[in-house]
C-alpha angles and dihedrals in degrees: 000000000000107000096178117190130358103237129175094343098315141075112263112211119234121200122239107239121225115255126198118228090258091051091049090052092048089051094051091048090051089056087055097256106152113237113171100165106046093180092055090048091048090053091051094051090048094054103034107028126243095247092053097049109026103029090039100048110020096092099092091048099053121107102235091198088080125070092210118064109275132155127239116258113287097007110154128203086235088064093054090049091049090057089048091052092044090056092045091055089045090058093051094050099045092044093060093052096043086055090054089057092041092057093050089050090051092053095046097045092049094046096048098043092046091049089059102035108019131251101293103034099097092104094058116103099210092056089072132072105275092174090229089127094063105030144026096194107130096212091053094048093045091051091051092045090053091050093050092046091049091051095049088048091054094046090052087049090051090053094048091046096048105041092079093040104044117052093207091053092051090047093058094046094048096039102038105011093238143062115234113234090241087062099039092048091070093060100049125090122257086244090059090043089054091050090046091054093046090051097048120107110275095248091054094048087051091053091052091049092047087073086074097031090240138123118279091228091051089053093053087058092048094051088052090052092049092047090054099049092040090060093051090051094046092048097042094243124160107278112171096075100029124135121202117251138150141191129043090288090054093232111190118242130192140205117241120268109272137193086257090064090054099037090052087049091232110192121253130216125236091277091054095254120139109252096215140022093050108087104355134083094280088060086063088049089055093044090054090045087059098042104037122074116251098261093047091049094049090053091050090047091053092049093050092044089051092054090048092052092049093048090051089058092051100052123080107149094053132024120258085229087071088062094042090053091049088054087056089247112148117223090255097045094131088074088074086082089069116098 
């Protein structure tokens, strides 16, 4: 947002003026960005959009010694574009493997819930974890009740919204009068699936987590991590330097410490907390290492490694290690491939 000038105790908005492609190129050259082939640069701006490429990926290439925007010596527009393409390919690769885990989650959640409550009892309040067995605090119980009612309401809306759009949903409603959970679960968002899992009765959550031989509380954190990064991938948002957050206040959230943090020797801060692999893109890499089978993860690893190697060849004015560090990847990140 362009706030403009602070006048009479408030920010006075100033409009962003339209600039032609030639004016955009002239502005970039004035900021010391090296543009040798203006025709090629103009073609890139025409196809990809100035905001998406330049504003989205200029940060690592800026010279921070200057208050006004200025690029480091020798930075080319092709380098910025290479980082843009690198991030686009990252989204495509990670999205594919998040979906693999997501499909497994959908199957396990539907199976274990239905095993306990039947195929059409996901709209019944008492079939979820109300917390009454562990607390009598009214505030806690009311908050949990609100979350359960909200989930049920969303599931009802999902059914109403999809029976006219998906033939198989309409078939179950017309033929049987209900939609089995193992059918409905394929139509809800990963965010709703995460809420569903969190609100399941503890023994059911434990059964789901047993598939990976992990703690059910850890799985909840992993699902939150997957949900965050999946949304970035699905909406073509910048991925490589993202940090996980949630809520309107964008409060950061982290995955638990794992053996991969210690085995890779990831550095810790003065409070004993790992400095990477907790809420950055490498945290997603760790989550997928835990939740994918070995062959799938190795394929993911090889694709990401290939992208990093290609980016390394494209960058001259900065080191590819600067980008890797921003992603939260430690210098020895390839060792995560080891069992």
